[in-house]
C-alpha positions in Angstrom: -1.2 21.8 8.1 2.2 20.7 6.8 2.1 17.4 8.6 -0.5 14.9 9.9 -1.5 15.5 13.5 -1.3 11.8 14.4 2.1 10.2 15.2 3.2 7.0 13.5 3.0 5.2 16.8 -0.7 6.0 17.2 -1.4 5.1 13.6 0.1 1.7 14.2 -2.1 1.2 17.3 -5.2 2.2 15.4 -4.4 -0.2 12.6 -4.1 -3.0 15.1 -7.3 -2.0 16.8 -9.1 -1.8 13.4 -8.1 -5.2 12.4 -9.2 -6.6 15.8 -12.8 -5.7 15.0 -13.0 -8.3 12.3 -14.5 -5.9 9.8 -12.9 -5.6 6.4 -10.4 -2.7 6.0 -10.3 -1.1 2.5 -6.9 0.4 1.5 -6.9 2.3 -1.8 -3.4 2.8 -3.3 -1.9 6.3 -3.3 0.3 7.3 -6.2 1.3 10.6 -4.5 0.9 12.4 -1.2 -1.9 14.4 -2.7 -3.8 11.3 -3.7 -3.3 10.0 -0.1 -5.0 13.2 1.1 -7.9 12.5 -1.3 -8.2 8.9 0.0 -8.5 10.3 3.6 -11.0 12.9 2.6 -13.3 10.2 1.2 -13.5 8.5 4.6 -11.3 5.5 4.1 -9.4 4.2 7.1 -6.0 3.4 5.6 -3.7 4.0 2.6 -1.7 1.5 0.6 1.6 2.3 -1.1 2.3 -0.1 -4.0 5.7 -1.1 -5.2 4.3 -1.2 -8.7 3.0 2.3 -8.4 6.3 3.7 -7.0 8.2 2.0 -9.9 5.7 3.3 -12.5 5.9 6.8 -11.1 9.6 6.6 -11.6 9.1 5.4 -15.2 10.2 1.9 -14.4 8.6 -1.5 -14.7 7.8 -3.5 -11.6 10.7 -5.9 -11.8 12.7 -5.1 -8.8 14.5 -1.9 -10.1 13.4 0.5 -7.3 15.6 0.9 -4.3 14.9 0.9 -0.6 15.7 4.6 -0.3 13.2 5.4 -3.1 10.4 3.4 -1.4 11.3 4.9 2.0 11.2 8.4 0.6 7.8 7.9 -0.9 6.6 6.3 2.3 7.6 9.3 4.3 5.9 11.7 1.8 2.6 9.8 2.0 2.6 9.1 5.7 3.4 12.7 6.4 0.2 14.2 4.9 -2.5 11.9 6.4 -3.6 10.7 9.8 -4.4 7.3 8.3 -2.1 4.3 8.7 0.0 3.5 5.6 0.7 -0.1 4.6 3.8 -0.3 2.4 4.8 -2.8 -0.2 8.4 -3.7 0.7 8.8 -6.2 -2.1 11.3 -8.9 -1.1 12.8 -6.7 1.7 15.4 -5.6 -0.8 17.6 -8.6 -0.2 18.0 -11.4 2.4 17.6 -11.4 6.2 19.9 -8.5 7.1 18.6 -6.4 4.2 15.0 -7.1 5.4 15.9 -6.0 8.9 17.2 -2.7 7.6 14.2 -2.2 5.3 11.8 -2.7 8.2 13.6 -0.1 10.4 13.9 2.5 7.6 10.2 2.1 6.7 9.3 2.3 10.4 11.3 5.5 10.6 9.5 6.8 7.5 6.2 6.5 9.2 4.8 3.2 7.9 2.1 1.5 10.0 2.8 -1.9 8.4 4.5 -3.5 5.4 4.5 -6.8 3.5 7.5 -8.9 2.6 7.2 -11.5 -0.2 8.9 -14.8 -1.0 9.9 -14.1 -4.6 13.5 -14.2 -5.6 15.3 -10.9 -5.7 14.9 -9.1 -8.1 11.1 -9.8 -8.1 8.3 -9.5 -10.7 4.9 -8.0 -10.6 2.7 -10.5 -8.7 0.4 -11.0 -11.7 3.2 -11.6 -14.3 4.2 -15.0 -15.6 7.7 -16.3 -14.9 7.8 -15.6 -11.2 10.2 -17.6 -9.0 10.0 -18.1 -5.2 12.9 -18.7 -2.8 13.1 -21.9 -0.8 10.8 -22.0 2.2 13.7 -21.8 4.7 14.9 -18.6 3.1 11.4 -17.1 3.0 10.9 -17.9 6.7 14.2 -16.2 7.5 12.9 -13.0 5.9 9.8 -13.0 8.0 11.8 -13.7 11.2 14.2 -10.9 10.4 11.3 -8.5 9.8 9.7 -9.4 13.1 12.9 -9.2 15.0 14.0 -5.9 13.5 10.9 -3.9 14.2 11.1 -1.6 17.3 7.5 -0.8 17.6 5.6 -4.0 18.4 2.5 -2.6 16.7 4.4 -2.4 13.3 2.3 -4.8 11.2 4.4 -7.4 9.5 2.5 -9.0 6.6 3.9 -12.1 4.9 3.1 -12.3 1.2 3.4 -15.5 -0.7 3.6 -15.6 -4.5 3.8 -19.4 -4.7 0.3 -19.8 -6.1 1.8 -18.6 -9.5 4.1 -21.6 -9.6 2.5 -24.2 -7.4 -0.9 -25.5 -6.2 -3.1 -24.1 -3.5 -1.9 -26.6 -0.9 1.6 -25.3 -1.2 0.3 -21.7 -0.7 -1.5 -22.8 2.5 1.6 -24.7 3.7 3.7 -21.6 3.2 1.2 -19.3 4.9 1.2 -21.5 8.0 5.0 -21.5 8.1 5.0 -17.7 7.9 2.6 -17.4 10.7 4.8 -19.7 12.8 7.7 -17.4 12.0 5.8 -14.5 13.5 3.9 -12.9 10.7 1.0 -10.8 11.9 -1.0 -11.3 8.7 -0.9 -13.3 5.4 -1.1 -12.0 1.9 -1.7 -14.8 -0.6 -1.0 -13.2 -4.0 -2.7 -14.1 -7.3 -5.3 -16.5 -6.0 -7.8 -17.5 -8.6 -11.2 -17.2 -7.0 -13.2 -16.8 -3.8 -13.0 -20.5 -3.0 -9.2 -20.2 -2.8 -9.4 -17.2 -0.5 -11.8 -19.1 1.7 -9.5 -22.1 1.9 -6.5 -20.0 3.0 -8.7 -18.1 5.4 -9.8 -21.4 7.0 -6.2 -22.5 7.4 -4.8 -19.6 9.3 -5.6 -17.7 12.5 -4.2 -14.3 11.7 -5.7 -11.6 9.5 -5.6 -12.1 5.7 -5.0 -9.5 3.0 -6.3 -9.7 -0.5 -5.3 -7.8 -3.7 -8.2 -6.5 -5.7 -6.1 -5.2 -8.6 -7.6 -4.9 -12.0 -6.5 -7.0 -14.9 -5.0 -9.6 -12.6 -4.9 -13.4 -12.9 -7.8 -14.1 -10.6 -11.5 -13.6 -10.6 -12.4 -10.0 -9.7 -14.2 -9.9 -6.3 -16.0 -7.0 -4.7 -15.3 -5.8 -1.2 -18.4 -7.5 0.1 -17.5 -10.7 -1.6 -14.0 -10.5 0.0 -15.6 -9.9 3.4 -17.9 -12.9 3.0 -14.9 -15.2 2.6 -13.2 -13.7 5.7 -10.7 -11.3 4.1 -9.6 -8.7 6.7 -7.8 -6.2 4.4 -8.3 -5.5 0.7 -5.9 -3.3 -1.3 -6.7 -1.5 -4.6 -3.0 -0.9 -5.4 -2.9 0.7 -8.8 -6.5 1.8 -9.3 -6.1 5.5 -8.7 -2.9 5.7 -10.9 -4.8 3.9 -13.7 -7.7 6.3 -13.4 -5.4 9.3 -13.4 -3.3 8.1 -16.3 -6.5 7.2 -18.3 -7.8 10.7 -17.7 -4.4 12.2 -18.6 -4.4 10.3 -21.9 -7.9 11.7 -22.8 -6.8 15.2 -21.9 -3.7 15.1 -24.0 -5.6 13.6 -26.9 -8.1 16.6 -26.6 -5.2 19.0 -26.6 -3.7 17.4 -29.8 -7.1 17.4 -31.5 -8.5 20.8 -30.4 -5.5 22.8 -29.4 -7.2 23.4 -26.0 -8.4 21.6 -22.9 -11.8 23.3 -22.9 -13.7 20.1 -23.7 -12.1 18.4 -20.6 -13.1 21.1 -18.0 -16.0 19.1 -16.6 -13.7 16.2 -15.9 -11.1 18.3 -14.0 -10.7 18.9 -10.3 -11.4 22.6 -9.9 -9.0 25.1 -8.4 -11.3 25.5 -5.4 -11.5 21.7 -4.9 -7.7 21.4 -5.0 -7.3 24.3 -2.5 -9.8 22.8 -0.2 -8.0 19.4 -0.3 -4.7 21.1 0.4 -6.3 23.2 3.2 -5.2 26.6 2.0 -7.1 28.4 4.7 -5.0 27.0 7.5 -1.9 28.2 5.9 -3.4 31.7 5.5 -4.3 31.7 9.2 -0.7 30.6 10.1 0.7 33.5 8.1 -1.6 36.0 9.7 -0.7 34.7 13.2 3.0 34.6 12.7 3.8 37.4 10.2 1.3 40.0 11.1 3.4 43.0 11.8 0.7 45.6 12.3 1.6 47.7 15.3 -1.4 48.7 17.4 -1.8 52.4 18.2 
């Protein structure tokens, strides 16, 4: 009730333990605290918070317009309601080395179990848009070193994302991945790889866990969770899927309202009132009220 029972420290420990099993970890992307609760209710073991989703929810494109405080606020909201570890998209760290350090500490305070920092220029672009630019390798390494140095909880997972595949070849991606591991990254996120063979090549080149993006409508070949597991991926994110589903359903509902003047035709596609109340755990709040505000005086 009100807040998750598990502390951020324990969530970070559990994330590390889960990664150590070698089994793939599926992280659906939450677009709100309520959707994070739904992810947990379906038995998933982690939640992802996408920078693209935070931007879209604010009515903004994913081009580096969101601020650190906005991302930290949403991180706090999502982490508060679930016992699952939350992995956060920290974009470029919102600046260079000192900015990255502050970003890591604010997101740690907000309850994140891990985050990823990318090597794009600031402001960045969506990882599957054309026209991306990456910073020089030395500058990217500084970001990762700053992130690793700034964390106070050693279990805070620092994931290094590289977007270089959008502007260079696979060999350059692998070279950057190795440099980021040397800088202290706990995991590598090679963005916008083209197919399973490329994932397998990166996996063979590094000794830390690897994260893959299973976003829809991206640059690369769509791969299932089992296919990702087969090539050695340790974490797979579905960053925008739930938002796309929700918005797609909302479009159909509004179209029905325009056409029919009512939502009656959409009832079978809606979450019922009782399902919403169950997800929000209404009974525990009622019990709390009864225990605290029961002023019946016994005879």
